N, C-alpha and C positions, 0 to 999 in steps of 0.2 A: 293353410286348411283349406281344402276343396269339397264343396257340395253341390252338387247336380238334382235340381228338381227336373222329375220327369214326366210326360204326358199331361200337363197340366194347361190348361185354359189360361188362358192373360186376359186381364179385363182391366184396362185401362181408363181414364177420361178420353182416349183418343179411338182407342181400337180394341178387337175382339180376336186374338188370337188363338185358334184351335190347335191341341196337340201338339205343345213347344214345350220344351225343354232350356230349362238356366241353368246357365254353371257360374257358380260364387267362387271368387277368389279373394283372399285378403280385405273380407269384409265388403267389396264388390259386386257388382253382378259384370262378369268376365263377358259373355257370352249369352246370344236368345237362339234358340235356331228349332231345326226341328234335328231329330237323331243323332245328338250329341250324344261321344262317347268314350268321352275323358276320362281317363281315372278318377274318384273323387274318394277323400276319405270315407263320405255319407252322401247315400243315396234315399233321397224321397220319394217315391211314386205318386205323382199327383193326379192320376189318372180318374178322373168321375169330380175332378173336385179344380175350382176359380183361383186362380194364384193371383191376387190384387196388390195393387199397391199398399204399404202398412199404412191406417188408417191412422188422423192427425187430428188432436183433440182439440179446438184453440181458446175452450174453457171450462180449466175443471178444478178442484180445492186435493190438494194434497193433506191440508190439517198440519203441515210440518211447515213451521217450527211451533210449537206451542198448543197443539191439542193434537196431537199422539197419541193417544189414548179414543180416536174415532178413525183415526188413517196414518200411516206415513209416507213418508216418499217410498220405502221397497215395497209396502204394501198395497199402496195406490198403484206403485208398477207393475205390479203382481196382475191387480184386477185388473190395468189398462189392456195385459196381454194377453190374455183370458181373454178378452173381447175385440180383439184384433189390431187393439194401438200397438205404433210405435211408437210417435210422439206424440208428449201433450204438455197443454201451455198450462202450469199453475197461476188462479189467483195469489192477490195479495192483504189477503184476508185473515195472517196468520197473527201469532205473536210471541216477538215483535213483527208487526208493519212492514212487507216487503218493500221497505220507502228510501234504503240507503245501497250502499254497494257493497258492504262489509255482510248484509245480511243475504242480498244475492251472489254473494261470491260460500257463505256457506251452505245453501242452498245448492249449487253448482257442486260443489268441490263432495258434499255427502251424496247428492244423485251420482257423480262420478262412480261411488264404491256402493252403492246399495241398489240402486234402480236397475232395471235390468232392461225398460223401455229409455228414452231421449224425454228429457225433461229440460223444459223450455222457462221460466220465471217470469210471470209478467208482475212490474214494477206499480207502485201506486201513482195515481194521477197529483195527490195531495200526501201531505207529510200526515202521517198519521190514521188515513182517511178521513180526516177531520173536517174536509175539503175548502181548506184558507188558502196554505198555501203550498206552493207546487213543490213536490219531491225533487230532488238531482236526477232528472232522467238523463243527464247526458253520462255521467257517474254509475246511473245503473244498466246503460248502456253497453258498456265499454267493459261492465261485470257477465254480460249477458242474456238481460231482459229481450226479449222479442215484442214485450206491444206492452201498453200501460193501462190500467182501470183501477177503479174503485168501487170493483163490484163488491156486491151484500148495502153498499150504499148508494145511492146518486149523488153527482157533484149538483148542490143545489141553488149555485150562485151562479149566475150565466156569462159573469165576468168573468169567475174562475176556468169556466170552461170555455169559454172563447179563447182566453190566455195559454190554458195547455195543449186542446188544437193546433194555435200556432208553434208553440216550444216543443211539438212532444214533431211534431210534422218536419222540424228544424232538423232534428236528429232523426231522422224517417222514419217512427217508430207508428202504430196504429193506435189511435186510444178507441178504445171499448168501453162503451158508454151504459151502464144502469141505471134504465128510465123508470122512475118511479120517482113524480111527485107528492115529498112526504105530506106536503099538505093537503092534497086532496085524497091521498092514502087515508090519514090520520090513524094510524094503526090497526088497519083493518087484517085480518086472518084469513080472508079465502073471496073469491071473486061475489064483487056486489049483485046478488038478484034473488030470485026466488030459492033457490035451495041456503040462503045465506038467512036468508026471513024464516024459514020454514025452522032451519037447526037455531037459528038463532045468535048469531055468529055474525059479526060487526064484520062486512062486506068493505072491502076495498073496487071502486067503481073500475073501469077500465079505462076510464080518466084520465088517473094518476100516470098509467103510461102511453097515453097518447099524449100529452100535455109535453113531455121529457122529447120523444119521439119529434114531435112536431120542433124544439127546442134545438136541439141536435142541431135536424135537416138544416134549419133555419143556419145556423153559429157556422155548419159547415162552405154552405152554399157565400156565406158571407169572406167566412178567411182563406176559402177556395182553399182547404186544409180535407181528408178524407177525417170519417167515422166510423164507428163498426158500431152499429145497434145488439146490444147481447139479444139475448131471450125474449125473439119476440114473439107474444101470445094473442095479441087483440088483433081485429077486424080494419080498425081506424091506422094501427100501427102500419100494416100490410101496405094498406092502400098509400097513407103515404112518402111509403119509401117506392113504391111503386111510380108514382105520378114525381118523385126528385131524381129518380133515376130516368125518368123520363127528358128531364132537363138539362141532367149532366152533374147532377148534382156526387162529389164522391163517399160518397154510401153506402156502404153493404149491411150484412143482417144473419143475423142466425135464428135459429128455434133449437130446440130440441123437443127429444122425442116425446117426452110428454106432452108437450103441446100441441101434437097431432094426433094422438091416439086416444086420450082421454078429457072430459069433460068436468065441469066443478061437479057432478053427478060422483063421482069417483070420491068425495068428502062424507059424502053418505055415512052413517051411523060415527062421524066423528071421527073418518080415517084419517089419524094424524100422518101416516106415509102417502099422504093424497093432497098435506100442505106444503105446499112452495110459495117461491116469490121471485117472480110473478107468479100469482094465484090462477090455477087451471079455471078454464073462460067455459065461455058457451061452447055448442053446437056451431052455430054462427063461425064464433071466435077459429074455431078447429077447422071448418071448412073451409077458410080464406087463408088458413096459415099452409094448409094442404096445396090449396090454387097458387098461393106463394112460391109455394116449395117449386113448383110446377111450371111455373113459368118464367122464374128463372131473381121474382124478387127476389126470394129466399135466397142466403149464396150457400149455407155453410149449413149446417147438423153438428152442434155441440153437444157433450151431455149435461154440463154445468153436474157433476159428479159430487156431490156434498152431501159424503158420509157424514150422519150424527149416531150415538150411541143410541143402545136401545132403551135406555132411559131418559134421556131426551127428548123420545116421540113417544114413551108411553107417562103419557101426562094428559092433562086435560084440552083438547084442540087449543084452542085461544093462548096457552101453553107451552107448546109444542115447538121447535125448533123449525125454521124452515130447511128445506132440502131436501133430494132421495142421493142415492148412488145411480149411476151412470153405466157406467165403462162395461159391463157383463153385459146390458140387454141394448144397450144402442142399435148392434147393428142386425139382430134378428126382429129387433123391431122395423126398423126402416126395412128389410129386404120382405116383413112380413104386410108390413099395412102403407107400404110405400110402392115396391119395386112388383106383389106380387096383383098385386089391382091396376096396375100399369099406368100409375101418376107417374115414376121415374123407372126409366129402363138403365140396366146394368152401371150403366157407363153413367150417366147423369149421378147417378147413388156414387161413384165415388168421385168426382170430381166436388161431389157438396161432402164428401168424409174425407176426402185425402189433397185431393189436389186443388182445388182452391184455399182448404185453411190453411193450406203451406206458404200459397201466395201471400196471404190476407197477415199471415206472421214474417215474410219473407227470409223465410227457411227453404235447405235447398232440398225439399220431399215429396214424396207423392206422385211419383210414377216407376216408370217400368224399362229401363234404357242402360244402354250397357258404357258402364263407368256411373251408373250412378248406386247410392249406397245401397245395399243388399237386405233394406227391408220391408219383410213380405206378408202380409197373410194368405192363408192355405184355407179354403172354408169350403165344406159340403152346403151347397144353394140349397138341398133341397132335404134333409133331415128337418125330421121337425120333431119337437119335443114341445115340454110344458118345464117353466121357469119355475123352481125351488129356489129360495132366495140361500136355505140351507147352505145349497153347494158354490155360492160366494168366495170369491178368494177375498173380497175385502174383505178391512177387520168389519165394517157395518152390514146391515141386511136391509136398511130404510127403506124398501123399495114397494110400490104400487103394486107391480107387474107379477108378485108371484099369483103362480096356480093359470096363467096365461100361456098358450098353445102359439108356442110362433115354428118360423123357420129358418132354419139357415145357423149350423152350427160351426161354429170356428175348429180347424182341426190344430193348425202352426200358426207359429207365429215367429217372425225373424227378426233380426235386430241386430244388422252391420254382419248378418249371414248364418249368427246363431241362434238356436232355435232357442227362443225365451219362452214359448209354451208350449204344451201339447200335448191334447185331449186324448185322455186315457180310453 
């Protein structure tokens, strides 16, 4: 099977090439150049389109096994493909928890038959996400995990996290930390501040995140092992990570589109689609996150795609579950709020949404070169439209971005040279 992409503008972390053709053979990129005239089974005219490495999401929730009424591997992968993601790493807070080799192999087997994109499981740090006994990371890695995390819950005991960093480091696995001190958060439902006070909602201080980010940096520095900080949302966290990097600490960090586009004010009217953990913060925090993305303090953009059934959001604010869907909005939000204002250029955005996530997860993705996997996304960077949650391919529609006007629409997504999504 040969597929030929004609007349596209290739954009990677390192280069931009105008009017290029890409020949794909046997799931791989065979040749890149101008005027390629080889016979092909299918030709895509990419004139006017950007050809990007397939996006890589280092943090998502597919809800499978156990919560398939919200999402499953098939529906989640289809949603990811529509958003331009060709590789996604799914968190272990499923039922049962991804904390052993058997569950990892089950997910890998199901994904091989049902997923339209590459699915990489993330194993639990601790058994049952209970924060006490380390999970069997070695056997899980042999089965296919690419990182470990107790995401959705913090590892509250510092001694356990210290051991996790050392143990995971021995297997070459990245530890992804959900930074939240539950003793400070005290069961809050949104950011602590003027808005929470006015709404009468129990707030979560930014210190709940900052204290744990500080701990992880100290432990990483002490052990000499890498740590990755998930969903950074506070000004304090950004600054601590910035200073740690200057000292040579092996810390990387991610944020999500909602933390550079929205503030706590999105919760006005008790909008449960704006309820998430960590919570939406202040404009000052948003500005700090944006600066962190600009200066490289924050390495990557992840979606934290967290689908929930309508009934789980259509309740009182404090009873609603945390999280929003993110696969289908991440790229247009990043293009609209980061690239168009000149905060990042396209090469930098590709680094944060494709190349660097691949490096953190140690998967060979995120580039367009001869012999690389033909995981590509073709995007009309200039197409403007309004987000309609009813158009989402995810099973769930819980998003605060309905009605937002954005620029940049995915036209084709290819995985292994096969078209897995085409905008009609």
